[in-house]
C-alpha atoms as one frame of an Amber mdcrd trajectory, in Angstrom:
protein
  47.806  20.691 -49.125  45.170  18.441 -47.571  43.863  19.374 -44.107  45.272
  16.242 -42.481  48.680  16.899 -44.019  48.770  20.402 -42.519  47.615  19.010
 -39.190  50.365  16.381 -39.268  52.964  19.013 -40.087  51.817  21.363 -37.314
  51.588  18.595 -34.697  55.045  17.326 -35.573  56.503  20.831 -35.497  55.210
  21.448 -31.956  56.430  18.011 -30.879  60.018  19.038 -31.612  59.908  21.536
 -28.748  58.863  18.950 -26.166  62.358  17.438 -26.235  65.442  18.757 -24.444
  67.949  20.307 -26.804  70.901  18.277 -25.529  69.567  14.738 -25.056  66.635
  12.417 -25.594  67.813   9.912 -22.997  67.245  11.583 -19.639  64.763  13.773
 -17.807  65.786  17.422 -18.265  66.523  18.332 -14.638  65.108  21.719 -13.756
  63.492  22.099 -17.157  59.948  20.677 -17.097  57.850  20.676 -20.282  57.308
  24.249 -21.360  53.886  25.747 -20.698  54.280  27.584 -23.984  54.562  24.293
 -25.879  51.672  22.726 -23.945  49.498  25.719 -24.740  50.624  25.464 -28.357
  49.079  21.983 -28.485  45.947  23.206 -26.695  45.645  26.074 -29.137  45.952
  23.567 -31.977  43.142  21.312 -30.726  41.027  24.408 -30.051  41.396  25.534
 -33.681  40.807  22.052 -35.067  37.529  21.536 -33.209  36.130  25.072 -33.277
  36.993  25.475 -36.957  35.136  22.259 -37.769  32.113  23.348 -35.741  31.893
  26.834 -37.234  32.265  25.650 -40.838  29.313  23.331 -40.263  27.028  25.965
 -38.740  27.917  28.422 -41.498  27.752  25.793 -44.230  25.188  23.153 -45.035
  21.656  23.832 -43.838  21.351  20.251 -42.599  23.733  21.089 -39.729  21.261
  23.742 -38.598  18.099  21.668 -38.994  19.945  18.651 -37.463  19.412  16.287
 -40.414  23.028  15.852 -41.635  23.500  12.526 -39.874  20.570  11.142 -41.881
  23.000  11.078 -44.831  26.544  11.169 -43.454  27.101   7.472 -42.687  26.053
   6.470 -46.206  27.830   9.257 -48.111  31.105   9.679 -46.174  34.305   8.965
 -48.162  34.842   5.298 -47.244  32.110   3.828 -45.000  32.933   0.972 -42.634
  30.657  -1.840 -41.359  29.527   0.186 -38.316  28.334   2.973 -40.628  25.922
   0.524 -42.284  24.132  -0.143 -39.004  24.385   3.416 -37.662  22.724   4.677
 -40.838  19.635   2.648 -39.943  19.217   4.399 -36.564  15.901   6.162 -35.771
  15.603   9.820 -36.710  15.848  11.000 -33.098  19.213   9.257 -32.709  20.548
  11.170 -35.712  19.264  14.442 -34.217  21.021  13.655 -30.935  24.239  12.836
 -32.813  24.163  16.192 -34.604  23.482  18.116 -31.393  26.308  16.244 -29.660
  28.627  17.117 -32.538  27.775  20.818 -32.158  28.378  20.673 -28.403  31.755
  18.967 -28.792  32.959  21.286 -31.545  31.419  24.634 -30.556  31.238  24.561
 -26.740  33.770  22.050 -25.385  36.837  23.739 -27.006  36.394  26.713 -24.638
  36.812  24.377 -21.642  40.591  24.627 -22.004  40.413  28.238 -20.748  38.274
  27.427 -17.675  40.815  25.945 -15.289  42.477  22.592 -14.682  39.411  20.391
 -14.255  37.578  21.759 -17.277  40.757  21.466 -19.354  41.066  17.796 -18.373
  37.378  17.285 -19.207  37.997  18.891 -22.590  40.827  16.464 -23.343  38.798
  13.440 -22.241  35.743  14.435 -24.294  37.761  15.141 -27.415  39.583  11.807
 -27.219  36.257  10.018 -26.667  34.817  11.902 -29.656  37.689  10.759 -31.868
  37.213   7.154 -30.727  33.546   7.357 -31.749  34.567   8.749 -35.143  37.093
   5.940 -35.605  34.379   3.380 -34.918  31.863   5.015 -37.250  34.025   5.840
 -40.263  37.321   5.353 -42.106  38.725   8.874 -41.763  42.252   7.461 -42.113
  44.661   8.452 -39.346  43.102  11.912 -38.932  41.189  10.947 -35.779  44.253
   9.315 -34.238  46.310  12.383 -35.046  43.701  14.662 -33.451  44.109  12.812
 -30.152  47.748  13.911 -29.907  47.194  17.610 -29.052  44.320  16.579 -26.756
  46.845  14.834 -24.475  48.261  18.282 -23.618  45.041  18.958 -21.699  46.118
  16.483 -18.974  48.625  17.273 -16.231  51.125  15.028 -14.402  48.652  14.099
 -11.680  46.107  12.916 -14.257  48.565  10.884 -16.317  50.663   9.592 -13.422
  48.938   6.193 -13.353  50.469   5.420 -16.768  54.025   5.382 -15.406  55.834
   3.131 -12.893  55.915   4.624  -9.406  58.813   2.631  -7.901  61.965   4.255
  -6.484  63.988   5.862  -9.233  61.165   5.584 -11.761  60.034   8.459 -13.953
  57.029   9.225 -11.749  59.207   9.271  -8.631  61.698  11.657 -10.243  58.946
  14.009 -11.419  57.467  14.106  -7.887  60.882  15.003  -6.447  61.293  17.792
  -8.981  57.860  19.128  -8.050  58.671  18.977  -4.329  61.926  20.859  -4.878
  60.129  23.470  -6.936  57.502  23.884  -4.174  60.290  24.520  -1.615  61.925
  26.997  -3.921  65.003  24.809  -4.156  65.515  25.159  -7.863  69.034  24.688
  -9.187  70.552  27.683 -10.970  69.588  27.664 -14.636  72.174  26.189 -16.923
  73.101  27.391 -20.355  71.070  24.682 -22.102  67.957  25.505 -20.051  68.262
  29.201 -20.813  68.613  28.529 -24.538  65.594  26.218 -24.448  63.461  28.823
 -22.694  64.517  31.490 -25.185  63.592  29.182 -28.060  60.192  28.522 -26.474
  59.568  32.234 -26.015  60.366  32.752 -29.698  57.998  29.902 -30.553  55.205
  31.508 -28.528  55.669  34.853 -30.263  55.768  33.182 -33.691  52.594  31.158
 -33.075  50.788  34.224 -31.703  51.786  36.277 -34.752  50.801  33.584 -37.247
  47.490  33.046 -35.425  46.166  36.526 -36.258  44.801  35.683 -39.756  43.597
  32.313 -38.434  41.495  34.014 -35.741  40.193  36.530 -38.265  39.141  33.633
 -40.491  37.393  31.863 -37.599  35.403  35.035 -36.844  34.577  35.695 -40.494
  31.127  34.751 -41.868  32.965  33.752 -45.063  35.238  31.315 -43.179  37.327
  28.995 -45.339  38.559  25.608 -44.157  41.813  23.647 -44.341  43.946  26.606
 -45.349  47.333  27.973 -44.366  48.025  31.704 -44.327  51.803  31.436 -44.217
  54.446  29.592 -46.263  55.659  27.717 -43.163  52.260  25.965 -42.835  52.684
  25.602 -39.067  49.642  27.582 -37.867  46.663  26.671 -40.023  42.899  26.848
 -40.113  40.943  23.613 -40.144  37.426  22.338 -40.719  35.700  19.259 -42.089
  32.339  18.244 -43.558  31.029  21.773 -43.953  28.649  20.267 -46.495  27.115
  16.812 -46.662  26.213  15.083 -49.925  22.685  13.712 -49.964  23.391  10.712
 -52.176  26.358   8.501 -52.885  27.667   8.109 -56.418  30.570   5.922 -57.460
  32.762   5.627 -60.530  33.138   1.968 -61.490  36.067   1.233 -63.787  35.498
  -1.640 -66.208  37.589  -3.378 -68.838  36.810  -5.693 -71.729  38.857  -7.968
 -73.969  36.356  -7.545 -76.787  37.845  -6.070 -79.994  34.765  -3.851 -80.387
  33.596  -1.970 -77.274  30.258  -1.013 -78.825  28.915  -4.482 -79.529  26.110
  -5.672 -77.219  27.949  -8.917 -76.528  31.085  -7.188 -75.135  31.745  -8.555
 -71.636  32.722  -5.763 -69.231  34.479  -6.767 -66.025  34.731  -4.544 -62.925
  37.939  -3.467 -61.245  37.607  -3.482 -57.446  39.279  -0.962 -55.196  40.636
  -1.907 -51.800  38.006  -0.222 -49.699  35.600   2.009 -51.588  32.179   0.574
 -52.546  32.107  -1.473 -55.718  30.579  -4.961 -55.696  27.255  -4.508 -53.801
  27.833  -7.843 -52.062  31.199  -6.875 -50.613  31.138  -5.880 -46.954  32.399
  -2.367 -46.174  35.946  -2.497 -44.844  37.612  -1.186 -41.708  41.022   0.383
 -42.425  41.549   3.160 -39.864  44.224   4.349 -39.199  45.434   3.249 -42.649
  44.683   5.506 -45.602  43.864   4.394 -49.165  44.387   7.689 -50.936  43.205
   6.495 -54.339  39.908   5.340 -52.825  39.433   8.803 -51.341  40.206  10.468
 -54.678  37.626   8.252 -56.379  35.043   9.550 -53.879  35.737  13.133 -54.973
  35.813  12.180 -58.644  32.337  10.649 -58.404  30.590  13.960 -57.830  32.651
  15.787 -60.429  33.441  14.958 -64.064  36.491  13.305 -65.549  37.420  16.681
 -67.089  37.966  17.908 -63.514  39.971  14.806 -62.674  42.379  14.089 -65.531
  44.290  11.683 -63.313  41.454   9.149 -63.716  42.166   9.004 -67.465  45.827
   8.518 -66.602  44.781   5.612 -64.367  42.672   4.149 -67.181  45.706   4.237
 -69.479  47.767   2.392 -66.882  45.078  -0.261 -66.531  45.031  -0.721 -70.311
  48.698  -1.687 -70.023  48.212  -3.832 -66.894  50.751  -1.539 -65.249  52.045
  -3.295 -62.124  52.171  -0.161 -59.963  48.638   0.874 -60.906  47.031  -2.518
 -60.331  48.839  -2.803 -56.972  46.524  -0.033 -55.748  43.482  -2.196 -56.479
  41.916  -5.120 -54.660  40.885  -6.962 -57.822  42.301  -6.814 -61.329  40.017
  -8.970 -63.521  42.813  -9.190 -66.089  45.466 -10.529 -63.770  47.516 -13.286
 -65.419  45.721 -12.470 -68.666  46.257 -10.189 -71.592  45.401  -6.588 -70.654
  41.987  -5.226 -71.617  41.536  -3.704 -75.033  39.128  -1.099 -73.690  38.534
   0.568 -70.316  35.542   2.710 -69.448  34.082   4.486 -66.426  30.472   3.907
 -65.408  28.567   6.143 -63.007  26.357   4.511 -60.355  24.190   5.675 -57.489
  24.662   3.639 -54.291  22.444   3.240 -51.242  22.792   1.008 -48.214  20.486
  -2.002 -48.382  17.821  -2.191 -45.688  18.430  -4.842 -43.003  15.823  -7.558
 -43.396  14.970  -6.381 -46.919  15.225  -8.241 -50.196  18.744  -7.073 -51.081
  20.156  -7.648 -47.597  18.660 -11.147 -47.609  20.573 -11.765 -50.835  23.818
 -10.798 -49.094  24.074  -7.297 -50.540  25.305  -4.420 -48.404  24.583  -1.917
 -51.160  21.891  -1.322 -53.751  23.148   0.402 -56.866  21.570   1.892 -59.970
  23.393   2.956 -63.116  23.276   6.683 -63.848  25.156   6.613 -67.138  28.687
   6.718 -68.564  31.379   8.590 -66.656  33.898   8.445 -69.489  33.553   6.534
 -72.779  35.429   3.336 -73.714  39.112   4.124 -74.299  41.929   2.145 -75.872
  45.656   2.731 -75.623  45.670   4.081 -79.164  42.939   6.599 -78.239  45.053
   7.890 -75.353  48.376   8.294 -77.163  47.918  11.968 -78.089  46.232  12.668
 -74.735  49.253  11.381 -72.806  51.814  13.071 -74.993  50.057  16.470 -74.830
  50.353  16.326 -71.036  53.907  14.977 -71.118  52.875  11.827 -69.286  54.932
   8.687 -69.918  53.041   6.592 -72.420  52.011   3.243 -70.854  53.915   0.254
 -72.093  52.248  -3.167 -72.211  53.433  -5.481 -69.460
C-alpha cells in the first residue's frame, strides 16, 4: 500500500470517532470532542513529520550536507511551474530550505507535548509547511491530507473566529457548555455518552498497543518508511524522500505507422502524458490536489527497467490497439482518429530544466533533454501475443 493510501485510511478511521454515535445533526450536549481522539490526530501528525525527518537524516547523504534541494525541484515526481524557478535559486537558499525542512520535521513535532501555545504553533507551522509544498510541487493530495490532523492542534478559542457568534449559533452553544462545565453543572451522563466514552477508551488502548512497533521503528537506525505493522493498517509508519535522485530520466513512449520499425525513414511520434515531462516546450503543469497515478508510475519506471515494470509493456499493447481506456489516461494520442500504430517503443531520455535567459529558454523550452538509449525495443501486437497470454492478460483488440 502506498504511504498516502495508509495515511488516508488512518485519518479517515480517526475521523469516525469525532462524530456522536446517535446523530450527525446536533451538538452532542455534555459530550465534547474526546481528548483521546484529538490526541490520536496529534499522534498521527507527529509520526508523519518525525518519520519523514528521521528517514532523511538516516538516508541520503545530501540531507546531511544540505545539498538535497539542489536536485529536488528538478527530479521530484511531477514538477510544477514554481519548481522551475525555485530550482534556479542561489545555493544558500537551497541550504536554508534544507535546514528549515529539518527543523519542521525533527524539532517542531515535539511542540505538541509542550503546552497549549506550542501545540498551536506546531499546527500553524505544519499547515504553512504543507502550503509551501503544495506551491513547490505536485505531491497530489498528500499535502492537503496532512493538514487534517494538524487542525487537532488548535483549540476552540483559536478556531472560534471561523464560526458565527450570534445567539444560538454554534460558537454561542459551545461557550455555554464550557461555562456550565466550569461551574460543575454537568448533566448526568446518558447512556449514549457512556458508550461513546467507552469506545474512545478502547480506541486509545488500541492505538497505544499498535504504536509499539511504530515507535521501535522510529528509534531504529534501520528505520523503514511507509509501512504498516498490523493487518488493520490504522497505525502506520511514514516517511518520504529518504533519498533524492541526482538526475531526471524519462521514458518517452513512441509509435509509428511504418510497416518496418528498423528503417531509417520510420517516423516515430511521441505520446504525451497529462502532466509528466515529455515535450521540452510544454510548460510544467499544476495539478495538486489531483493525482495522475500513471504519471507517477512512469517516474518510478524511468529509473528502473521495463523488466521491473511489466505493466508498461501492457500499456504499450493497449496503445497498439488504440484502446480507449488507455489513451484516456494520456494528454496526446498522435494516432487519434487514425489507424493505430504498427509499432510502439520506449525511449530513455535525460531531462534538465533549461536555464532562464539561456538559448533553450529563449526558444520556449522549459526542459533540455538528451537521449540515453532504448528503454524497450519496438513491439507489435503480434510480438506481444504470447507475452499477454502467458500472464493471463486480456489480449488487446483493435478499436
